[in-house]
C-alpha positions as CSV (number, residue, x, y, z in Angstrom):
1,X,-35.8,17.4,13.4
2,X,-34.7,18.3,10.2
3,X,-31.3,16.7,10.9
4,X,-32.9,13.7,11.4
5,X,-35.1,13.7,8.3
6,X,-31.9,14.6,6.4
7,X,-30.0,11.4,8.0
8,X,-33.2,9.3,7.0
9,X,-33.3,10.4,3.4
10,X,-29.2,9.4,3.4
11,X,-30.1,6.1,4.9
12,X,-33.3,5.4,2.4
13,X,-30.9,5.9,-0.6
14,X,-28.2,3.8,0.8
15,X,-31.0,1.2,0.9
16,X,-31.6,1.6,-2.7
17,X,-28.1,0.8,-3.3
18,X,-28.4,-2.1,-1.2
19,X,-31.1,-3.5,-3.9
20,X,-29.2,-2.6,-6.7
21,X,-25.8,-4.7,-5.7
22,X,-27.8,-7.7,-4.9
23,X,-28.4,-7.7,-8.7
24,X,-24.7,-7.4,-9.7
25,X,-22.8,-10.9,-10.7
26,X,-19.5,-11.2,-9.3
27,X,-16.3,-11.2,-12.2
28,X,-15.4,-14.4,-13.1
29,X,-12.1,-14.3,-11.3
30,X,-14.2,-14.1,-8.0
31,X,-16.3,-16.4,-8.6
32,X,-13.8,-18.8,-9.3
33,X,-12.1,-18.3,-5.9
34,X,-15.2,-18.4,-4.2
35,X,-15.9,-22.2,-5.9
36,X,-12.4,-22.9,-5.3
37,X,-13.0,-22.1,-1.3
38,X,-16.2,-23.8,-1.2
39,X,-14.5,-26.8,-2.7
40,X,-11.7,-26.5,-0.5
41,X,-14.4,-26.6,2.5
42,X,-15.9,-30.1,0.8
43,X,-12.7,-31.8,0.4
44,X,-11.9,-31.1,4.2
45,X,-15.5,-32.1,5.8
46,X,-15.1,-35.3,3.7
47,X,-11.5,-36.1,5.2
48,X,-12.8,-35.4,8.9
49,X,-15.7,-38.0,8.0
50,X,-13.6,-40.1,5.9
51,X,-13.5,-44.4,6.7
52,X,-9.9,-43.8,8.0
53,X,-8.4,-45.5,11.3
54,X,-4.7,-43.9,12.2
55,X,-2.4,-45.1,14.4
56,X,0.8,-44.4,16.0
57,X,0.4,-40.8,15.7
58,X,1.9,-38.9,18.9
59,X,3.4,-35.7,16.9
60,X,0.4,-34.5,15.5
61,X,-3.3,-34.8,15.8
62,X,-5.5,-37.3,13.6
63,X,-7.3,-33.8,12.5
64,X,-4.6,-32.1,11.2
65,X,-3.2,-35.4,9.7
66,X,-6.6,-35.6,7.7
67,X,-6.8,-32.2,6.4
68,X,-3.3,-33.7,5.0
69,X,-4.8,-35.8,3.3
70,X,-7.8,-34.1,2.0
71,X,-7.5,-34.4,-1.8
72,X,-6.3,-38.5,-1.3
73,X,-9.5,-39.0,1.0
74,X,-11.8,-37.0,-1.5
75,X,-10.6,-39.1,-4.3
76,X,-11.4,-42.6,-2.7
77,X,-14.9,-41.2,-0.9
78,X,-15.5,-40.4,-5.3
79,X,-14.0,-43.6,-6.9
80,X,-13.5,-45.8,-4.3
81,X,-10.8,-47.7,-2.0
82,X,-7.9,-49.4,-3.9
83,X,-4.7,-50.5,-3.0
84,X,-2.8,-47.7,-5.2
85,X,-4.7,-45.1,-3.4
86,X,-4.1,-46.1,0.3
87,X,-0.7,-46.4,-1.0
88,X,-1.0,-42.5,-2.3
89,X,-2.3,-41.8,1.2
90,X,0.2,-43.7,3.0
91,X,3.1,-41.9,0.8
92,X,1.6,-38.0,0.8
93,X,1.6,-38.8,5.2
94,X,5.3,-39.7,5.0
95,X,6.0,-36.2,3.0
96,X,4.1,-34.6,5.5
97,X,6.2,-36.1,8.5
98,X,9.5,-36.0,6.7
99,X,9.0,-32.2,6.1
100,X,9.0,-31.6,9.6
101,X,12.1,-33.4,10.2
102,X,10.9,-36.8,11.3
103,X,13.4,-38.3,8.7
104,X,13.3,-42.1,9.5
105,X,9.6,-42.1,9.4
106,X,7.6,-45.2,7.9
107,X,3.9,-45.0,7.2
108,X,2.5,-48.2,6.1
109,X,-1.4,-48.9,4.8
110,X,-3.8,-52.1,5.5
111,X,-7.3,-52.2,3.5
112,X,-9.3,-53.2,6.7
113,X,-12.3,-53.8,4.6
114,X,-13.8,-52.5,1.1
115,X,-14.5,-49.4,2.6
116,X,-12.0,-49.0,5.5
117,X,-8.2,-48.6,5.3
118,X,-5.6,-48.2,8.3
119,X,-2.4,-46.4,8.2
120,X,0.0,-47.4,10.8
121,X,2.8,-44.8,11.8
122,X,6.1,-45.4,13.0
123,X,7.3,-41.9,13.7
124,X,10.8,-42.7,14.7
125,X,12.9,-39.5,15.9
126,X,12.2,-35.9,15.5
127,X,16.0,-34.9,13.7
128,X,17.4,-31.7,14.0
129,X,19.7,-30.1,11.8
130,X,23.0,-29.6,13.5
131,X,26.2,-27.7,11.5
132,X,26.0,-26.8,8.5
133,X,29.7,-27.3,7.3
134,X,31.3,-25.7,4.1
135,X,34.7,-26.3,2.0
136,X,36.0,-24.4,0.0
137,X,34.6,-21.0,0.8
138,X,37.8,-18.9,0.4
139,X,36.0,-15.6,-0.3
140,X,32.7,-16.1,1.3
141,X,32.0,-16.2,5.5
142,X,30.5,-19.2,6.3
143,X,27.9,-17.8,8.6
144,X,26.6,-15.4,5.3
145,X,26.4,-18.8,3.3
146,X,24.4,-20.5,6.3
147,X,21.8,-17.7,6.3
148,X,20.8,-19.0,2.6
149,X,21.3,-22.7,3.3
150,X,19.3,-23.2,6.3
151,X,16.9,-20.8,4.4
152,X,14.2,-22.6,2.9
153,X,13.5,-24.5,5.9
154,X,13.8,-21.5,8.6
155,X,11.0,-19.6,6.6
156,X,8.6,-21.9,8.1
157,X,9.3,-21.5,11.7
158,X,9.8,-18.7,13.9
159,X,13.2,-17.1,14.8
160,X,12.8,-17.9,17.9
161,X,13.2,-21.5,17.2
162,X,16.8,-22.5,18.5
163,X,17.0,-26.4,16.5
164,X,15.6,-26.2,13.4
165,X,14.3,-29.6,12.0
166,X,16.4,-31.6,9.5
167,X,14.5,-31.8,6.3
168,X,16.9,-33.3,3.1
169,X,15.1,-31.2,0.4
170,X,15.4,-28.0,2.3
171,X,19.1,-28.2,2.6
172,X,19.7,-29.2,-1.0
173,X,17.4,-26.4,-2.0
174,X,19.7,-24.4,0.1
175,X,22.7,-25.3,-1.5
176,X,20.8,-24.0,-4.9
177,X,20.5,-20.8,-2.9
178,X,24.4,-20.7,-2.1
179,X,25.2,-21.6,-5.7
180,X,23.0,-18.7,-7.0
181,X,24.6,-16.4,-4.5
182,X,27.4,-17.1,-5.9
183,X,26.4,-16.1,-8.9
184,X,24.9,-12.7,-8.1
185,X,28.9,-11.9,-6.6
186,X,30.3,-12.5,-9.8
187,X,31.1,-15.9,-9.6
188,X,29.3,-16.9,-12.5
189,X,31.4,-20.5,-13.0
190,X,30.6,-21.2,-9.2
191,X,29.4,-25.1,-8.7
192,X,27.7,-26.8,-5.7
193,X,28.4,-30.5,-5.0
194,X,25.3,-32.4,-3.9
195,X,25.1,-32.0,0.1
196,X,26.4,-35.3,2.3
197,X,24.7,-35.6,5.5
198,X,26.4,-37.0,8.5
199,X,24.3,-38.6,11.9
200,X,26.2,-37.2,14.4
201,X,23.6,-38.7,17.1
202,X,20.2,-40.8,16.2
203,X,18.2,-37.1,16.1
204,X,20.9,-34.9,14.8
205,X,22.5,-34.6,11.7
206,X,25.3,-32.3,10.1
207,X,25.6,-31.6,6.5
208,X,28.5,-30.8,4.3
209,X,28.6,-28.7,1.4
210,X,31.5,-28.4,-1.1
211,X,31.7,-25.3,-3.3
212,X,33.9,-24.7,-6.2
213,X,34.3,-20.9,-6.5
214,X,36.0,-20.4,-9.4
215,X,36.9,-16.8,-10.6
216,X,35.0,-13.4,-9.7
217,X,34.2,-11.4,-12.5
218,X,33.4,-7.8,-13.0
219,X,31.8,-5.8,-16.3
220,X,35.1,-4.6,-18.6
221,X,35.0,-2.5,-21.8
222,X,31.5,-1.9,-23.2
223,X,31.4,-1.3,-27.0
224,X,28.6,-0.1,-29.2
225,X,27.7,-1.3,-32.5
226,X,24.6,0.6,-34.5
227,X,23.8,4.1,-35.1
228,X,23.3,5.1,-31.5
229,X,22.3,8.4,-32.1
230,X,22.8,9.8,-28.6
231,X,26.1,9.0,-28.4
232,X,28.0,5.9,-26.5
233,X,28.4,7.9,-23.2
234,X,24.6,9.4,-23.4
235,X,23.8,5.1,-23.3
236,X,26.7,4.2,-20.8
237,X,25.1,6.8,-18.2
238,X,21.6,4.6,-18.4
239,X,23.8,1.3,-16.6
240,X,26.8,3.2,-14.6
241,X,25.5,1.7,-11.4
242,X,25.5,-1.7,-13.2
243,X,28.7,-1.4,-14.3
244,X,30.3,-0.9,-11.0
245,X,29.1,-4.2,-9.7
246,X,30.4,-7.6,-10.4
247,X,29.4,-9.2,-13.6
248,X,26.6,-11.6,-13.9
249,X,23.6,-12.9,-16.7
250,X,21.1,-11.0,-14.8
251,X,22.5,-7.8,-15.2
252,X,24.1,-8.2,-18.7
253,X,20.5,-9.2,-19.7
254,X,19.3,-5.5,-17.6
255,X,21.6,-3.3,-20.4
256,X,18.8,-3.9,-23.3
257,X,16.0,-3.3,-21.0
258,X,17.6,-0.1,-20.1
259,X,18.2,1.0,-23.4
260,X,15.4,-0.5,-24.9
261,X,13.2,2.1,-22.6
262,X,15.5,5.1,-23.1
263,X,15.2,4.9,-26.8
264,X,11.5,4.1,-26.3
265,X,10.9,7.2,-24.3
266,X,11.6,8.8,-27.4
267,X,9.6,7.8,-30.0
268,X,11.9,4.3,-30.7
269,X,9.1,1.7,-30.6
270,X,10.9,-0.6,-32.6
271,X,14.0,-0.3,-31.2
272,X,16.4,-4.0,-31.1
273,X,19.3,-4.1,-28.6
274,X,21.3,-7.1,-27.6
275,X,24.0,-7.7,-25.3
276,X,26.3,-10.2,-25.6
277,X,29.0,-10.9,-22.6
278,X,32.5,-13.1,-23.2
279,X,33.8,-14.1,-19.9
280,X,35.9,-16.5,-22.1
281,X,38.0,-13.2,-23.3
282,X,38.1,-11.6,-19.7
283,X,41.4,-9.7,-19.0
284,X,41.9,-9.6,-15.3
285,X,38.7,-10.6,-14.6
286,X,37.0,-7.7,-16.6
287,X,34.4,-9.4,-19.1
288,X,34.0,-7.2,-22.2
289,X,30.7,-6.5,-23.6
290,X,29.5,-5.9,-27.2
291,X,26.1,-3.9,-27.2
292,X,24.5,-4.5,-30.7
293,X,21.8,-1.3,-31.1
294,X,19.0,-1.1,-34.0
295,X,16.7,2.0,-33.3
296,X,14.7,2.0,-36.5
297,X,12.3,4.9,-36.8
298,X,10.5,7.2,-34.8
299,X,7.0,6.2,-34.4
300,X,3.7,8.4,-33.6
301,X,0.4,7.6,-32.5
302,X,-2.2,7.0,-34.7
303,X,-6.1,6.1,-33.4
304,X,-7.8,4.0,-31.1
305,X,-9.8,0.7,-31.0
306,X,-12.2,-0.1,-28.3
307,X,-12.9,-3.7,-27.2
308,X,-14.9,-5.3,-24.5
309,X,-17.1,-2.5,-23.4
310,X,-20.7,-3.1,-22.2
311,X,-22.3,-0.5,-20.2
312,X,-19.3,1.9,-20.4
313,X,-19.2,3.8,-24.0
314,X,-16.1,3.4,-25.8
315,X,-15.7,7.1,-26.3
316,X,-14.8,7.3,-22.5
317,X,-11.8,5.7,-23.6
318,X,-11.0,7.1,-27.0
319,X,-11.2,10.7,-25.5
320,X,-8.7,10.4,-23.1
321,X,-6.0,9.1,-25.8
322,X,-7.6,11.5,-28.5
323,X,-4.8,14.4,-27.9
324,X,-2.1,12.2,-28.2
325,X,-2.8,12.1,-32.0
326,X,0.1,12.5,-34.4
327,X,2.3,12.7,-30.9
328,X,6.0,10.7,-31.1
329,X,5.3,7.0,-29.1
330,X,5.9,7.4,-25.3
331,X,5.7,4.2,-23.2
332,X,5.9,6.7,-20.0
333,X,3.0,8.6,-21.1
334,X,0.7,5.3,-22.1
335,X,2.0,3.9,-18.5
336,X,0.8,7.1,-17.0
337,X,-2.7,7.1,-18.9
338,X,-2.9,3.7,-17.6
339,X,-2.5,4.2,-14.0
340,X,-4.8,6.9,-14.1
341,X,-7.7,4.9,-16.0
342,X,-7.3,1.9,-13.6
343,X,-7.3,4.3,-10.7
344,X,-11.3,5.0,-11.9
345,X,-12.0,1.6,-10.5
346,X,-14.0,1.0,-14.1
347,X,-11.4,-2.0,-15.0
348,X,-11.1,-5.7,-13.7
349,X,-8.1,-5.5,-16.7
350,X,-7.0,-3.5,-18.9
351,X,-4.7,-3.8,-21.8
352,X,-3.5,-1.2,-24.2
353,X,-1.7,-2.9,-27.2
354,X,0.4,-0.2,-29.4
355,X,0.6,-2.2,-33.1
356,X,2.5,-0.4,-35.8
357,X,0.4,0.4,-38.6
358,X,0.8,2.5,-42.0
359,X,4.9,2.5,-41.6
360,X,5.6,4.3,-38.3
361,X,2.1,4.7,-37.2
362,X,1.2,3.0,-34.0
363,X,-2.7,1.9,-33.6
364,X,-3.8,1.5,-29.7
365,X,-5.7,-1.4,-29.7
366,X,-7.7,-1.4,-26.1
367,X,-9.2,-4.5,-24.4
368,X,-10.8,-4.6,-21.1
369,X,-13.3,-6.2,-18.8
370,X,-15.1,-4.0,-17.0
371,X,-15.7,-4.4,-13.1
372,X,-18.9,-4.0,-11.4
373,X,-19.8,-0.1,-11.3
374,X,-21.7,-0.6,-8.2
375,X,-20.2,-1.4,-5.1
376,X,-21.2,-1.2,-1.2
377,X,-19.1,-0.4,1.7
378,X,-19.5,-1.2,5.1
379,X,-17.7,0.0,7.9
380,X,-16.8,-0.2,11.7
381,X,-13.6,1.4,13.2
382,X,-13.4,2.8,16.8
383,X,-11.5,6.4,17.6
384,X,-10.1,7.6,20.9
385,X,-12.4,10.7,20.6
386,X,-15.3,9.8,18.6
387,X,-15.8,6.1,20.1
388,X,-17.2,3.6,17.6
389,X,-17.6,4.4,14.1
390,X,-20.2,2.5,11.7
391,X,-20.6,3.8,8.1
392,X,-22.1,2.7,5.0
393,X,-21.4,3.7,1.6
394,X,-23.1,3.1,-2.0
395,X,-21.2,3.5,-4.9
396,X,-21.8,3.9,-8.8
397,X,-19.0,4.2,-10.7
398,X,-20.6,4.8,-14.0
399,X,-23.9,6.4,-13.9
400,X,-25.2,6.3,-17.6
401,X,-22.0,5.0,-19.0
402,X,-19.7,8.0,-18.5
403,X,-17.6,6.8,-15.8
404,X,-18.8,9.6,-13.5
405,X,-19.0,7.8,-10.0
406,X,-21.7,9.0,-7.5
407,X,-21.2,7.7,-4.1
408,X,-23.7,7.9,-1.0
409,X,-22.5,7.2,2.5
410,X,-23.6,7.9,6.1
411,X,-21.6,7.5,9.2
412,X,-22.4,7.1,13.1
413,X,-20.2,7.9,15.8
414,X,-20.9,8.1,19.6
415,X,-20.7,11.7,18.8
416,X,-22.0,12.2,15.7
417,X,-24.1,11.3,12.4
418,X,-23.2,12.5,9.2
419,X,-25.0,11.6,5.4
420,X,-23.2,12.7,2.6
421,X,-23.7,12.4,-1.7
422,X,-20.6,13.7,-4.0
423,X,-21.2,13.4,-7.7
424,X,-17.4,13.5,-9.9
425,X,-16.7,14.4,-13.1
426,X,-12.9,13.5,-13.6
427,X,-12.7,14.8,-17.4
428,X,-15.4,17.9,-16.9
429,X,-16.7,18.3,-21.1
430,X,-13.9,16.0,-22.0
431,X,-11.4,18.5,-20.6
432,X,-8.4,18.4,-17.9
433,X,-10.6,20.1,-15.4
434,X,-12.0,17.7,-13.2
435,X,-15.1,18.5,-11.1
436,X,-16.5,17.2,-7.6
437,X,-19.7,17.9,-6.2
438,X,-20.5,17.3,-2.3
439,X,-23.8,17.7,-0.4
440,X,-23.8,16.7,3.3
441,X,-25.5,16.9,6.6
442,X,-23.9,16.7,10.0
443,X,-24.3,16.5,13.6
444,X,-21.7,16.7,15.9
445,X,-21.1,17.1,19.9
446,X,-18.2,18.7,20.7
447,X,-16.8,19.4,24.4
448,X,-18.6,22.4,25.5
449,X,-21.5,22.8,22.4
450,X,-22.5,20.5,19.3
451,X,-23.6,22.0,16.0
452,X,-25.8,20.9,12.9
453,X,-24.2,21.7,9.6
454,X,-25.9,21.5,6.4
455,X,-24.0,22.5,3.0
456,X,-22.7,21.7,-0.3
457,X,-19.0,22.2,-2.0
458,X,-18.0,22.7,-5.5
459,X,-14.5,22.2,-6.3
460,X,-12.9,22.3,-10.3
461,X,-9.5,21.3,-10.2
462,X,-6.5,20.3,-12.6
463,X,-3.8,18.4,-12.5
464,X,-1.3,20.7,-14.2
465,X,2.1,18.7,-14.0
466,X,2.9,15.5,-12.6
467,X,3.9,17.1,-9.2
468,X,1.1,19.8,-9.5
469,X,-2.2,20.3,-9.1
470,X,-4.6,23.6,-8.3
471,X,-8.1,23.8,-7.9
472,X,-11.0,26.6,-7.5
473,X,-13.3,25.8,-4.4
474,X,-17.4,26.8,-4.0
475,X,-18.9,25.9,-0.6
476,X,-21.5,27.3,1.2
477,X,-23.3,25.5,4.5
478,X,-25.3,26.5,7.3
479,X,-24.7,26.1,10.9
480,X,-26.5,25.9,14.0
481,X,-25.0,26.1,17.1
482,X,-26.9,24.2,20.2
483,X,-26.6,22.6,23.4
484,X,-23.6,24.9,24.7
485,X,-22.2,24.8,27.8
486,X,-19.6,27.5,27.4
487,X,-20.2,31.4,27.9
488,X,-22.5,32.8,24.8
489,X,-19.9,35.8,25.1
490,X,-17.5,33.3,23.9
491,X,-18.8,31.6,21.1
492,X,-20.0,34.1,18.6
493,X,-22.6,33.8,16.1
494,X,-24.8,30.7,16.9
495,X,-26.9,30.4,13.8
496,X,-25.3,31.5,10.4
497,X,-24.9,30.9,6.1
498,X,-21.6,31.0,5.5
499,X,-20.4,31.3,1.5
500,X,-16.8,31.2,0.0
501,X,-14.7,31.2,-2.7
502,X,-11.5,29.4,-2.8
503,X,-8.3,28.0,-4.0
504,X,-6.5,25.4,-3.2
505,X,-3.1,23.8,-4.6
506,X,-0.7,20.9,-3.9
507,X,3.0,20.3,-5.0
508,X,3.7,16.1,-4.6
509,X,7.6,15.8,-5.4
510,X,7.3,12.7,-3.5
511,X,8.7,9.3,-5.3
512,X,6.4,6.4,-4.8
513,X,4.5,8.2,-2.3
514,X,2.4,4.8,-1.8
515,X,5.1,2.3,-1.5
516,X,8.5,3.7,0.3
517,X,7.9,7.0,0.6
518,X,10.5,9.9,-0.3
519,X,10.5,14.0,-0.7
520,X,8.5,16.8,-0.2
521,X,4.4,17.2,-0.1
522,X,3.1,20.9,-0.1
523,X,-0.5,21.8,0.0
524,X,-1.8,25.2,0.8
525,X,-5.9,26.5,0.9
526,X,-6.8,30.1,1.0
527,X,-10.9,30.7,0.9
528,X,-12.6,34.2,1.5
529,X,-16.3,34.3,2.9
530,X,-17.7,37.6,2.1
531,X,-21.5,39.4,2.0
532,X,-20.9,40.0,-1.6
533,X,-21.8,36.4,-2.2
534,X,-24.5,35.5,0.3
535,X,-22.3,34.9,3.2
536,X,-23.3,36.0,6.9
537,X,-19.7,36.0,8.0
538,X,-16.9,38.2,6.5
539,X,-13.3,36.1,7.1
540,X,-10.2,35.4,5.3
541,X,-8.8,31.7,6.0
542,X,-5.5,30.0,4.8
543,X,-3.6,27.0,5.7
544,X,-0.5,25.4,4.6
545,X,1.1,22.3,5.4
546,X,4.7,20.5,4.4
547,X,5.7,17.3,4.7
548,X,9.1,15.5,4.0
549,X,9.7,11.7,4.2
550,X,13.1,10.0,3.7
551,X,13.1,6.1,3.2
552,X,16.0,4.1,3.6
553,X,14.6,1.6,1.0
554,X,16.7,1.7,-2.0
555,X,15.4,3.6,-5.2
556,X,16.0,1.0,-7.6
557,X,14.3,-2.1,-7.9
558,X,16.6,-5.2,-6.7
559,X,17.8,-7.8,-9.5
560,X,16.6,-11.3,-8.6
561,X,18.5,-12.3,-5.8
562,X,20.0,-9.0,-4.6
563,X,17.6,-8.9,-1.4
564,X,19.0,-12.2,-0.4
565,X,22.6,-10.8,0.6
566,X,21.0,-8.3,3.0
567,X,21.4,-8.9,6.4
568,X,18.9,-8.5,9.2
569,X,20.1,-5.0,9.9
570,X,20.0,-3.4,6.6
571,X,16.7,-4.9,6.1
572,X,15.5,-3.3,9.0
573,X,16.7,0.3,8.3
574,X,15.3,-0.1,4.5
575,X,11.7,-0.7,6.2
576,X,12.2,2.4,8.3
577,X,10.9,5.9,7.4
578,X,12.1,9.0,8.8
579,X,8.8,12.0,8.6
580,X,8.9,15.8,9.5
581,X,5.8,17.6,9.2
582,X,4.9,21.3,9.6
583,X,1.2,23.1,9.5
584,X,-0.1,26.5,9.9
585,X,-3.4,28.2,9.9
586,X,-4.9,31.3,10.2
587,X,-8.2,33.1,9.8
588,X,-8.9,36.7,10.1
589,X,-12.2,38.6,10.5
590,X,-12.9,41.3,7.5
591,X,-15.7,43.0,9.2
592,X,-15.5,43.5,13.1
593,X,-18.4,46.2,13.4
594,X,-21.4,45.8,16.1
595,X,-18.5,42.7,17.6
596,X,-15.7,42.4,19.6
597,X,-12.4,41.0,17.2
598,X,-12.7,38.1,19.2
599,X,-16.6,37.0,18.9
600,X,-16.4,38.2,14.8
601,X,-15.0,34.5,14.6
602,X,-17.8,32.4,15.4
603,X,-16.3,29.1,17.2
604,X,-17.1,26.3,15.1
605,X,-14.9,28.5,12.4
606,X,-12.1,28.6,14.8
607,X,-9.0,26.5,14.5
608,X,-8.7,23.9,17.4
609,X,-5.3,21.8,18.2
610,X,-4.4,18.4,20.2
611,X,-5.2,15.2,19.4
612,X,-3.5,12.1,17.0
613,X,-2.9,14.3,14.4
614,X,-1.1,17.3,15.7
615,X,0.5,17.3,19.3
616,X,0.1,14.1,20.7
617,X,0.5,14.6,24.5
618,X,-3.1,16.4,24.5
619,X,-5.7,15.3,24.4
620,X,-8.2,16.1,21.1
621,X,-8.8,19.9,20.7
622,X,-7.2,20.2,24.3
623,X,-4.4,22.6,23.6
624,X,-4.9,25.9,23.3
625,X,-7.2,28.7,24.7
626,X,-10.1,27.4,27.6
627,X,-13.2,28.7,29.3
628,X,-13.2,28.6,33.0
629,X,-15.0,25.4,32.6
630,X,-12.2,23.6,30.8
631,X,-14.2,23.7,27.7
632,X,-11.8,24.2,24.2
633,X,-12.9,27.6,22.5
634,X,-10.0,27.7,19.9
635,X,-8.2,30.0,18.0
636,X,-7.4,32.0,14.7
637,X,-4.0,31.4,14.4
638,X,-2.1,27.5,15.1
639,X,1.3,25.8,14.0
640,X,2.2,22.3,14.4
641,X,5.3,20.5,14.0
642,X,5.8,16.5,13.8
643,X,8.7,14.3,13.6
644,X,8.4,10.6,13.6
645,X,10.2,7.6,12.9
646,X,8.9,4.0,12.4
647,X,10.6,1.0,12.4
648,X,9.4,-2.8,11.3
649,X,8.6,-5.1,14.1
650,X,7.1,-7.9,12.7
651,X,5.1,-8.3,9.6
652,X,2.7,-5.5,9.0
653,X,3.3,-4.0,12.7
654,X,5.5,-1.3,13.2
655,X,7.0,1.1,15.9
656,X,7.4,4.5,15.9
657,X,9.0,7.2,17.6
658,X,7.8,10.9,17.7
659,X,8.1,14.2,19.0
660,X,5.4,17.1,18.2
661,X,5.4,21.0,18.8
662,X,2.2,23.7,18.4
663,X,0.6,26.1,19.3
664,X,-2.9,27.9,19.1
665,X,-3.6,31.4,19.8
666,X,-7.0,33.0,20.3
667,X,-6.1,36.1,17.7
668,X,-4.8,36.4,14.2
669,X,-3.7,40.2,14.7
670,X,-0.5,38.3,16.9
671,X,0.7,35.2,15.1
672,X,3.9,33.8,15.9
673,X,5.5,31.0,17.6
674,X,4.8,31.9,21.1
675,X,3.2,29.5,23.8
676,X,4.5,26.1,22.0
677,X,3.5,23.0,23.7
678,X,5.2,19.7,23.2
679,X,4.6,16.4,23.0
680,X,7.1,13.3,22.8
681,X,6.1,9.5,22.5
682,X,6.0,6.6,20.8
683,X,3.3,4.1,19.4
684,X,2.7,1.2,17.0
685,X,1.1,1.0,13.7
686,X,0.0,-1.7,11.8
687,X,-0.5,-1.5,7.8
688,X,-4.1,-2.3,6.5
689,X,-5.1,-2.0,2.9
690,X,-7.2,0.6,3.5
691,X,-4.2,2.6,5.9
692,X,-2.7,2.4,9.2
693,X,-4.2,1.6,12.3
694,X,-2.4,3.5,15.1
695,X,-2.0,3.4,18.7
696,X,-0.1,6.3,20.3
697,X,1.1,7.9,23.6
698,X,2.6,11.2,23.6
699,X,3.7,12.5,26.9
700,X,3.5,16.6,28.2
701,X,7.5,17.5,29.3
702,X,5.8,20.4,31.0
703,X,2.3,20.2,31.6
704,X,0.5,22.9,33.6
705,X,-2.4,23.3,35.8
706,X,-5.3,21.3,35.0
707,X,-3.5,19.6,32.4
708,X,-2.8,15.5,31.7
709,X,0.7,14.1,32.0
710,X,-0.1,12.4,28.9
711,X,-2.4,11.0,26.3
712,X,-3.5,7.9,24.8
713,X,-4.8,8.1,20.9
714,X,-6.5,4.7,19.0
715,X,-7.0,5.9,15.3
716,X,-6.6,5.2,11.9
717,X,-5.0,6.4,9.2
718,X,-1.7,8.7,9.3
719,X,-0.8,11.3,11.5
720,X,0.2,13.7,9.2
């Protein structure tokens, strides 16, 4: 009864949150988007009911054509029918047809009465684009140029469309893309004649594009003028990758940006850099470049002024920058603070404007728009082990104006009930330490037993460097094992309180961890439960995880137009990701008096393996020791190894192939890699804003008695 009472309490708290949420106004941007959608719905309704007759259309239904004219028909509804407005409607309808390849379409209007008009359509044939013939392309192959010339039309149709419709405007736009491609390859003097068209059949048109390539240029000598401070070689080192590429105006403009960034990270806020190329002075197609540098003085941070706060106290922001007082200016430091503040969810917009004052000081003027502090979240999902998952949460990110979030959440699955309240202070006592407290209750039905758990946890952590963080964890929980079908001799204690103190650390060396991650991440936890801090159980537990990601995407962002040069295979490879993971854990009893070592660790404190995040050829928790009835009973030592390659299929849909290995051993006294089990499989991923949806099937290459050939897994989140 106590578990259901506690969960009812959590539900009540969430209901209070719902009432508070209803009183919150939408931000202006959301309100504008809502009004725009509402207006579009009204226009669509007016268009479908408009006093209009359409005749002669066979390619498109009335409903679609009316929808394309919704703005014109709404204007007629509001201001009345006139010849000019009817003519506008016929004009835009012709444009719609021509955009889909009906090059000879003719639309005429007739005013039938003061409120009714008719559009008569002579569609003509659907004209297709045949060949695109190029002349003058001596250094770029025709098939590469065709990708650009046909690109504007191709983007509107699937790759399975064999023949594209003929749209003159699209071909002209494609010719512009061809010219831009040539320029990106160093042909800065390239000219493209307007395309010409030839009807080879009534419904087939060939296009002709004449190219005047000109000379291909490269970067030549770089001359630095002015006090470089760090020397010419140091500056040249900031642009070596650019200088190896063909000369273009875009790459020339990138030189000042790179050098400004280089100087600003060293405190030169007012740095001025100008780069001028002289193609007319090129020798053997090598363009000399003159770079003028005016570094100015080294600036230092001054104070902070905050504007735009309502509920949030200005001190929340001023305290975030207090330690910068008197330090040399660094845009990287400001960018890091900006990202940190935006991750809090407290702001819709946040602008940090450094303003020079008193010579070489920079005053930070911060302008902001607060986000709604209260947020209701509802979730629905499904997992192959938990079944249907329903959840609700209510968050107030700004308790009393101090930017300290409180979250209440409840979750139901076909196996569990869970309620939780968390409180966070990201800057404990305005220091670099963060506090997180958590109270929770959970009831879960596992195979072989059920449990009820009531507990709390306090974590104090610190981000010590950009890559390394560490924390201390104090936790306590009461656990009741109920409805067990497992032999009591295999369960261990069934009602106990366990309190522990632990240490956690993470070393994250990944670059771009959310987009095209590459690099290594390592984390480790150690916790000690002992009677000296009130625990009924004495144990030492440690876990470790290391994961390496290899992305095939380029580390440097591409300059405008360069991505257009990539082949389909190159784009496929760049969206692929190779990942390797290794995990291990051990839990050892510290006091076995009065019981066997195997029973000194209760069943719910042991490790389990198998499932969507470990060895995927086994169902959830099914790898490792079992009782005579086939129920998993866990172990004291485990290892898991994963290798996975993901690749794009279409849009956000990805494919994956993987190999898993792992073991689960009953005794911590005999750790090792013996009795490894394996999984080989494939799966699908669909990227959502909250994370990927995964469907995997793992094959067991060497199934034993009573083991399945493989297992399906449907879940949310990352595998490892």
